[in-house]
PDB file of N, CA, C and O in Angstrom:
ATOM      1  N   MET A   1    -172.874-154.080  13.769  1.00  0.00           N
ATOM      2  CA  MET A   1    -171.909-153.187  14.312  1.00  0.00           C
ATOM      3  C   MET A   1    -172.320-151.730  14.142  1.00  0.00           C
ATOM      4  O   MET A   1    -172.718-151.342  13.043  1.00  0.00           O
ATOM      5  N   LEU A   2    -172.242-150.915  15.176  1.00  0.00           N
ATOM      6  CA  LEU A   2    -172.556-149.487  15.047  1.00  0.00           C
ATOM      7  C   LEU A   2    -171.339-148.657  14.726  1.00  0.00           C
ATOM      8  O   LEU A   2    -170.258-148.917  15.253  1.00  0.00           O
ATOM      9  N   LYS A   3    -171.485-147.696  13.901  1.00  0.00           N
ATOM     10  CA  LYS A   3    -170.403-146.845  13.514  1.00  0.00           C
ATOM     11  C   LYS A   3    -170.859-145.386  13.847  1.00  0.00           C
ATOM     12  O   LYS A   3    -171.839-144.893  13.287  1.00  0.00           O
ATOM     13  N   PHE A   4    -170.129-144.723  14.763  1.00  0.00           N
ATOM     14  CA  PHE A   4    -170.486-143.384  15.186  1.00  0.00           C
ATOM     15  C   PHE A   4    -169.858-142.347  14.211  1.00  0.00           C
ATOM     16  O   PHE A   4    -168.788-142.588  13.652  1.00  0.00           O
ATOM     17  N   PHE A   5    -170.504-141.256  14.030  1.00  0.00           N
ATOM     18  CA  PHE A   5    -169.984-140.246  13.120  1.00  0.00           C
ATOM     19  C   PHE A   5    -170.287-138.852  13.665  1.00  0.00           C
ATOM     20  O   PHE A   5    -171.141-138.669  14.532  1.00  0.00           O
ATOM     21  N   THR A   6    -169.543-137.863  13.117  1.00  0.00           N
ATOM     22  CA  THR A   6    -169.721-136.460  13.534  1.00  0.00           C
ATOM     23  C   THR A   6    -170.878-135.844  12.783  1.00  0.00           C
ATOM     24  O   THR A   6    -171.076-136.101  11.595  1.00  0.00           O
ATOM     25  N   LEU A   7    -171.644-135.022  13.494  1.00  0.00           N
ATOM     26  CA  LEU A   7    -172.743-134.344  12.861  1.00  0.00           C
ATOM     27  C   LEU A   7    -172.219-133.327  11.844  1.00  0.00           C
ATOM     28  O   LEU A   7    -171.190-132.700  12.095  1.00  0.00           O
ATOM     29  N   PRO A   8    -172.887-133.146  10.715  1.00  0.00           N
ATOM     30  CA  PRO A   8    -172.422-132.186   9.701  1.00  0.00           C
ATOM     31  C   PRO A   8    -172.508-130.727  10.206  1.00  0.00           C
ATOM     32  O   PRO A   8    -173.252-130.438  11.144  1.00  0.00           O
ATOM     33  N   ASP A   9    -171.762-129.835   9.595  1.00  0.00           N
ATOM     34  CA  ASP A   9    -171.776-128.410   9.948  1.00  0.00           C
ATOM     35  C   ASP A   9    -173.124-127.767   9.749  1.00  0.00           C
ATOM     36  O   ASP A   9    -173.470-126.814  10.448  1.00  0.00           O
ATOM     37  N   ASP A  10    -173.898-128.281   8.794  1.00  0.00           N
ATOM     38  CA  ASP A  10    -175.181-127.677   8.525  1.00  0.00           C
ATOM     39  C   ASP A  10    -176.362-128.305   9.322  1.00  0.00           C
ATOM     40  O   ASP A  10    -177.530-128.105   8.987  1.00  0.00           O
ATOM     41  N   TYR A  11    -176.023-129.051  10.359  1.00  0.00           N
ATOM     42  CA  TYR A  11    -177.003-129.684  11.226  1.00  0.00           C
ATOM     43  C   TYR A  11    -177.836-128.602  11.905  1.00  0.00           C
ATOM     44  O   TYR A  11    -177.278-127.657  12.462  1.00  0.00           O
ATOM     45  N   TYR A  12    -179.176-128.727  11.866  1.00  0.00           N
ATOM     46  CA  TYR A  12    -180.118-127.663  12.353  1.00  0.00           C
ATOM     47  C   TYR A  12    -181.187-128.295  13.210  1.00  0.00           C
ATOM     48  O   TYR A  12    -181.907-129.179  12.748  1.00  0.00           O
ATOM     49  N   ASP A  13    -181.306-127.856  14.457  1.00  0.00           N
ATOM     50  CA  ASP A  13    -182.270-128.375  15.412  1.00  0.00           C
ATOM     51  C   ASP A  13    -182.805-127.225  16.273  1.00  0.00           C
ATOM     52  O   ASP A  13    -182.333-127.060  17.398  1.00  0.00           O
ATOM     53  N   PRO A  14    -183.770-126.420  15.799  1.00  0.00           N
ATOM     54  CA  PRO A  14    -184.152-125.218  16.518  1.00  0.00           C
ATOM     55  C   PRO A  14    -185.033-125.452  17.770  1.00  0.00           C
ATOM     56  O   PRO A  14    -185.022-124.625  18.682  1.00  0.00           O
ATOM     57  N   PHE A  15    -185.777-126.541  17.824  1.00  0.00           N
ATOM     58  CA  PHE A  15    -186.725-126.769  18.895  1.00  0.00           C
ATOM     59  C   PHE A  15    -186.515-128.084  19.617  1.00  0.00           C
ATOM     60  O   PHE A  15    -187.438-128.579  20.265  1.00  0.00           O
ATOM     61  N   GLY A  16    -185.354-128.653  19.527  1.00  0.00           N
ATOM     62  CA  GLY A  16    -185.112-129.919  20.141  1.00  0.00           C
ATOM     63  C   GLY A  16    -185.800-131.087  19.389  1.00  0.00           C
ATOM     64  O   GLY A  16    -186.209-132.085  19.983  1.00  0.00           O
ATOM     65  N   CYS A  17    -185.896-130.922  18.139  1.00  0.00           N
ATOM     66  CA  CYS A  17    -186.588-131.922  17.278  1.00  0.00           C
ATOM     67  C   CYS A  17    -185.743-133.150  17.015  1.00  0.00           C
ATOM     68  O   CYS A  17    -186.256-134.151  16.516  1.00  0.00           O
ATOM     69  N   SER A  18    -184.458-133.100  17.337  1.00  0.00           N
ATOM     70  CA  SER A  18    -183.542-134.151  16.966  1.00  0.00           C
ATOM     71  C   SER A  18    -183.833-135.524  17.572  1.00  0.00           C
ATOM     72  O   SER A  18    -183.316-136.544  17.117  1.00  0.00           O
ATOM     73  N   GLU A  19    -184.691-135.523  18.631  1.00  0.00           N
ATOM     74  CA  GLU A  19    -185.085-136.813  19.280  1.00  0.00           C
ATOM     75  C   GLU A  19    -186.336-137.438  18.652  1.00  0.00           C
ATOM     76  O   GLU A  19    -186.836-138.454  19.136  1.00  0.00           O
ATOM     77  N   CYS A  20    -186.835-136.827  17.577  1.00  0.00           N
ATOM     78  CA  CYS A  20    -188.044-137.305  16.883  1.00  0.00           C
ATOM     79  C   CYS A  20    -187.653-138.188  15.698  1.00  0.00           C
ATOM     80  O   CYS A  20    -186.632-137.946  15.055  1.00  0.00           O
ATOM     81  N   ILE A  21    -188.446-139.194  15.411  1.00  0.00           N
ATOM     82  CA  ILE A  21    -188.127-140.048  14.273  1.00  0.00           C
ATOM     83  C   ILE A  21    -188.287-139.353  12.921  1.00  0.00           C
ATOM     84  O   ILE A  21    -187.739-139.803  11.915  1.00  0.00           O
ATOM     85  N   ASN A  22    -189.056-138.235  12.903  1.00  0.00           N
ATOM     86  CA  ASN A  22    -189.271-137.505  11.677  1.00  0.00           C
ATOM     87  C   ASN A  22    -188.209-136.402  11.415  1.00  0.00           C
ATOM     88  O   ASN A  22    -188.280-135.687  10.416  1.00  0.00           O
ATOM     89  N   PHE A  23    -187.261-136.288  12.304  1.00  0.00           N
ATOM     90  CA  PHE A  23    -186.269-135.226  12.190  1.00  0.00           C
ATOM     91  C   PHE A  23    -185.319-135.448  11.013  1.00  0.00           C
ATOM     92  O   PHE A  23    -184.900-136.577  10.756  1.00  0.00           O
ATOM     93  N   HIS A  24    -184.975-134.358  10.291  1.00  0.00           N
ATOM     94  CA  HIS A  24    -184.011-134.398   9.226  1.00  0.00           C
ATOM     95  C   HIS A  24    -182.827-133.494   9.558  1.00  0.00           C
ATOM     96  O   HIS A  24    -181.689-133.962   9.579  1.00  0.00           O
ATOM     97  N   GLY A  25    -183.075-132.190   9.821  1.00  0.00           N
ATOM     98  CA  GLY A  25    -182.082-131.291  10.319  1.00  0.00           C
ATOM     99  C   GLY A  25    -180.941-130.888   9.452  1.00  0.00           C
ATOM    100  O   GLY A  25    -179.849-130.635   9.961  1.00  0.00           O
ATOM    101  N   ARG A  26    -181.139-130.815   8.154  1.00  0.00           N
ATOM    102  CA  ARG A  26    -180.070-130.427   7.248  1.00  0.00           C
ATOM    103  C   ARG A  26    -180.441-129.080   6.569  1.00  0.00           C
ATOM    104  O   ARG A  26    -181.599-128.664   6.567  1.00  0.00           O
ATOM    105  N   THR A  27    -179.414-128.423   5.997  1.00  0.00           N
ATOM    106  CA  THR A  27    -179.617-127.150   5.285  1.00  0.00           C
ATOM    107  C   THR A  27    -179.259-127.391   3.817  1.00  0.00           C
ATOM    108  O   THR A  27    -178.225-127.978   3.499  1.00  0.00           O
ATOM    109  N   TYR A  28    -180.123-126.932   2.954  1.00  0.00           N
ATOM    110  CA  TYR A  28    -179.902-127.023   1.491  1.00  0.00           C
ATOM    111  C   TYR A  28    -179.929-125.650   0.894  1.00  0.00           C
ATOM    112  O   TYR A  28    -180.947-124.963   0.984  1.00  0.00           O
ATOM    113  N   ASN A  29    -178.842-125.218   0.283  1.00  0.00           N
ATOM    114  CA  ASN A  29    -178.779-123.878  -0.350  1.00  0.00           C
ATOM    115  C   ASN A  29    -179.253-122.760   0.557  1.00  0.00           C
ATOM    116  O   ASN A  29    -179.915-121.820   0.116  1.00  0.00           O
ATOM    117  N   GLY A  30    -178.910-122.873   1.817  1.00  0.00           N
ATOM    118  CA  GLY A  30    -179.271-121.851   2.814  1.00  0.00           C
ATOM    119  C   GLY A  30    -180.649-122.009   3.418  1.00  0.00           C
ATOM    120  O   GLY A  30    -181.046-121.196   4.252  1.00  0.00           O
ATOM    121  N   ASN A  31    -181.395-123.037   3.020  1.00  0.00           N
ATOM    122  CA  ASN A  31    -182.734-123.289   3.539  1.00  0.00           C
ATOM    123  C   ASN A  31    -182.708-124.500   4.436  1.00  0.00           C
ATOM    124  O   ASN A  31    -182.329-125.589   4.005  1.00  0.00           O
ATOM    125  N   SER A  32    -183.113-124.320   5.699  1.00  0.00           N
ATOM    126  CA  SER A  32    -183.118-125.448   6.663  1.00  0.00           C
ATOM    127  C   SER A  32    -184.352-126.276   6.479  1.00  0.00           C
ATOM    128  O   SER A  32    -185.448-125.760   6.258  1.00  0.00           O
ATOM    129  N   LEU A  33    -184.161-127.572   6.575  1.00  0.00           N
ATOM    130  CA  LEU A  33    -185.253-128.526   6.507  1.00  0.00           C
ATOM    131  C   LEU A  33    -185.244-129.339   7.812  1.00  0.00           C
ATOM    132  O   LEU A  33    -184.421-130.237   7.987  1.00  0.00           O
ATOM    133  N   VAL A  34    -186.173-129.007   8.722  1.00  0.00           N
ATOM    134  CA  VAL A  34    -186.211-129.664  10.052  1.00  0.00           C
ATOM    135  C   VAL A  34    -186.828-131.035   9.843  1.00  0.00           C
ATOM    136  O   VAL A  34    -186.232-132.030  10.253  1.00  0.00           O
ATOM    137  N   CYS A  35    -188.010-131.132   9.217  1.00  0.00           N
ATOM    138  CA  CYS A  35    -188.622-132.420   8.925  1.00  0.00           C
ATOM    139  C   CYS A  35    -189.622-132.258   7.770  1.00  0.00           C
ATOM    140  O   CYS A  35    -189.944-131.136   7.378  1.00  0.00           O
ATOM    141  N   ALA A  36    -190.104-133.371   7.236  1.00  0.00           N
ATOM    142  CA  ALA A  36    -191.061-133.277   6.096  1.00  0.00           C
ATOM    143  C   ALA A  36    -192.423-132.771   6.568  1.00  0.00           C
ATOM    144  O   ALA A  36    -193.135-132.151   5.777  1.00  0.00           O
ATOM    145  N   ILE A  37    -192.805-133.000   7.784  1.00  0.00           N
ATOM    146  CA  ILE A  37    -194.103-132.563   8.288  1.00  0.00           C
ATOM    147  C   ILE A  37    -194.123-131.058   8.558  1.00  0.00           C
ATOM    148  O   ILE A  37    -195.054-130.354   8.168  1.00  0.00           O
ATOM    149  N   HIS A  38    -193.084-130.587   9.228  1.00  0.00           N
ATOM    150  CA  HIS A  38    -192.948-129.142   9.570  1.00  0.00           C
ATOM    151  C   HIS A  38    -191.549-128.667   9.123  1.00  0.00           C
ATOM    152  O   HIS A  38    -190.611-128.666   9.921  1.00  0.00           O
ATOM    153  N   PRO A  39    -191.418-128.271   7.866  1.00  0.00           N
ATOM    154  CA  PRO A  39    -190.104-127.928   7.329  1.00  0.00           C
ATOM    155  C   PRO A  39    -189.276-126.945   8.119  1.00  0.00           C
ATOM    156  O   PRO A  39    -188.046-127.003   8.118  1.00  0.00           O
ATOM    157  N   TYR A  40    -189.988-126.005   8.822  1.00  0.00           N
ATOM    158  CA  TYR A  40    -189.250-125.003   9.623  1.00  0.00           C
ATOM    159  C   TYR A  40    -189.245-125.277  11.095  1.00  0.00           C
ATOM    160  O   TYR A  40    -188.801-124.426  11.865  1.00  0.00           O
ATOM    161  N   GLY A  41    -189.722-126.440  11.534  1.00  0.00           N
ATOM    162  CA  GLY A  41    -189.797-126.805  12.911  1.00  0.00           C
ATOM    163  C   GLY A  41    -191.065-126.278  13.568  1.00  0.00           C
ATOM    164  O   GLY A  41    -191.751-125.412  13.025  1.00  0.00           O
ATOM    165  N   LEU A  42    -191.368-126.824  14.762  1.00  0.00           N
ATOM    166  CA  LEU A  42    -192.603-126.390  15.433  1.00  0.00           C
ATOM    167  C   LEU A  42    -192.385-126.662  16.930  1.00  0.00           C
ATOM    168  O   LEU A  42    -192.025-127.769  17.331  1.00  0.00           O
ATOM    169  N   LYS A  43    -192.613-125.624  17.739  1.00  0.00           N
ATOM    170  CA  LYS A  43    -192.552-125.855  19.203  1.00  0.00           C
ATOM    171  C   LYS A  43    -193.748-126.691  19.644  1.00  0.00           C
ATOM    172  O   LYS A  43    -194.860-126.514  19.148  1.00  0.00           O
ATOM    173  N   ASN A  44    -193.507-127.598  20.574  1.00  0.00           N
ATOM    174  CA  ASN A  44    -194.591-128.482  21.110  1.00  0.00           C
ATOM    175  C   ASN A  44    -195.307-129.188  19.934  1.00  0.00           C
ATOM    176  O   ASN A  44    -196.532-129.130  19.825  1.00  0.00           O
ATOM    177  N   CYS A  45    -194.568-129.820  19.103  1.00  0.00           N
ATOM    178  CA  CYS A  45    -195.083-130.468  17.869  1.00  0.00           C
ATOM    179  C   CYS A  45    -196.051-131.578  18.194  1.00  0.00           C
ATOM    180  O   CYS A  45    -195.708-132.468  18.972  1.00  0.00           O
ATOM    181  N   PRO A  46    -197.250-131.568  17.633  1.00  0.00           N
ATOM    182  CA  PRO A  46    -198.227-132.627  17.857  1.00  0.00           C
ATOM    183  C   PRO A  46    -197.832-133.940  17.146  1.00  0.00           C
ATOM    184  O   PRO A  46    -198.366-134.999  17.474  1.00  0.00           O
ATOM    185  N   ASP A  47    -196.900-133.876  16.177  1.00  0.00           N
ATOM    186  CA  ASP A  47    -196.524-135.039  15.443  1.00  0.00           C
ATOM    187  C   ASP A  47    -195.225-135.694  15.959  1.00  0.00           C
ATOM    188  O   ASP A  47    -194.702-136.614  15.330  1.00  0.00           O
ATOM    189  N   PHE A  48    -194.712-135.216  17.103  1.00  0.00           N
ATOM    190  CA  PHE A  48    -193.497-135.733  17.681  1.00  0.00           C
ATOM    191  C   PHE A  48    -193.643-137.194  18.059  1.00  0.00           C
ATOM    192  O   PHE A  48    -194.560-137.585  18.782  1.00  0.00           O
ATOM    193  N   GLU A  49    -192.711-137.992  17.548  1.00  0.00           N
ATOM    194  CA  GLU A  49    -192.617-139.444  17.904  1.00  0.00           C
ATOM    195  C   GLU A  49    -191.182-139.679  18.321  1.00  0.00           C
ATOM    196  O   GLU A  49    -190.257-139.488  17.533  1.00  0.00           O
ATOM    197  N   GLU A  50    -190.996-140.103  19.588  1.00  0.00           N
ATOM    198  CA  GLU A  50    -189.623-140.303  20.096  1.00  0.00           C
ATOM    199  C   GLU A  50    -188.893-141.408  19.362  1.00  0.00           C
ATOM    200  O   GLU A  50    -189.423-142.502  19.171  1.00  0.00           O
ATOM    201  N   ALA A  51    -187.702-141.117  18.964  1.00  0.00           N
ATOM    202  CA  ALA A  51    -186.824-142.070  18.308  1.00  0.00           C
ATOM    203  C   ALA A  51    -186.384-143.128  19.322  1.00  0.00           C
ATOM    204  O   ALA A  51    -186.356-142.855  20.522  1.00  0.00           O
ATOM    205  N   GLU A  52    -186.052-144.296  18.870  1.00  0.00           N
ATOM    206  CA  GLU A  52    -185.669-145.402  19.749  1.00  0.00           C
ATOM    207  C   GLU A  52    -184.343-145.120  20.495  1.00  0.00           C
ATOM    208  O   GLU A  52    -184.112-145.609  21.601  1.00  0.00           O
ATOM    209  N   THR A  53    -183.500-144.322  19.852  1.00  0.00           N
ATOM    210  CA  THR A  53    -182.182-144.007  20.512  1.00  0.00           C
ATOM    211  C   THR A  53    -181.858-142.563  20.203  1.00  0.00           C
ATOM    212  O   THR A  53    -182.249-142.035  19.162  1.00  0.00           O
ATOM    213  N   THR A  54    -181.140-141.928  21.115  1.00  0.00           N
ATOM    214  CA  THR A  54    -180.729-140.543  20.871  1.00  0.00           C
ATOM    215  C   THR A  54    -179.279-140.479  20.469  1.00  0.00           C
ATOM    216  O   THR A  54    -178.755-139.391  20.229  1.00  0.00           O
ATOM    217  N   GLU A  55    -178.586-141.666  20.383  1.00  0.00           N
ATOM    218  CA  GLU A  55    -177.202-141.687  19.937  1.00  0.00           C
ATOM    219  C   GLU A  55    -177.130-141.517  18.429  1.00  0.00           C
ATOM    220  O   GLU A  55    -178.010-141.978  17.703  1.00  0.00           O
ATOM    221  N   THR A  56    -176.117-140.878  17.979  1.00  0.00           N
ATOM    222  CA  THR A  56    -175.870-140.688  16.567  1.00  0.00           C
ATOM    223  C   THR A  56    -175.025-141.850  16.070  1.00  0.00           C
ATOM    224  O   THR A  56    -173.807-141.863  16.246  1.00  0.00           O
ATOM    225  N   ALA A  57    -175.664-142.802  15.464  1.00  0.00           N
ATOM    226  CA  ALA A  57    -174.974-143.990  14.989  1.00  0.00           C
ATOM    227  C   ALA A  57    -175.673-144.577  13.792  1.00  0.00           C
ATOM    228  O   ALA A  57    -176.874-144.384  13.602  1.00  0.00           O
ATOM    229  N   ILE A  58    -174.930-145.284  12.996  1.00  0.00           N
ATOM    230  CA  ILE A  58    -175.484-146.012  11.857  1.00  0.00           C
ATOM    231  C   ILE A  58    -175.002-147.471  11.957  1.00  0.00           C
ATOM    232  O   ILE A  58    -173.931-147.750  12.496  1.00  0.00           O
ATOM    233  N   GLU A  59    -175.810-148.379  11.433  1.00  0.00           N
ATOM    234  CA  GLU A  59    -175.417-149.798  11.443  1.00  0.00           C
ATOM    235  C   GLU A  59    -174.672-150.058  10.140  1.00  0.00           C
ATOM    236  O   GLU A  59    -175.042-149.547   9.083  1.00  0.00           O
ATOM    237  N   GLU A  60    -173.636-150.847  10.235  1.00  0.00           N
ATOM    238  CA  GLU A  60    -172.926-151.239   9.028  1.00  0.00           C
ATOM    239  C   GLU A  60    -173.316-152.632   8.612  1.00  0.00           C
ATOM    240  O   GLU A  60    -172.816-153.139   7.607  1.00  0.00           O
TER     241      GLU A  60
END
């Protein structure tokens, strides 16, 4: 069963990275963490891997 949820207020996606499997997109103590490979994000990222779904859901 999928459970949909609201994105947090500190959600950060500067370059459309949210469709990548490596995306994290959270802010910690004022510092944004886009992903582990490119913490500040990267336009035209060579490490981009499309996620299987673009819906925001978790399985229960």
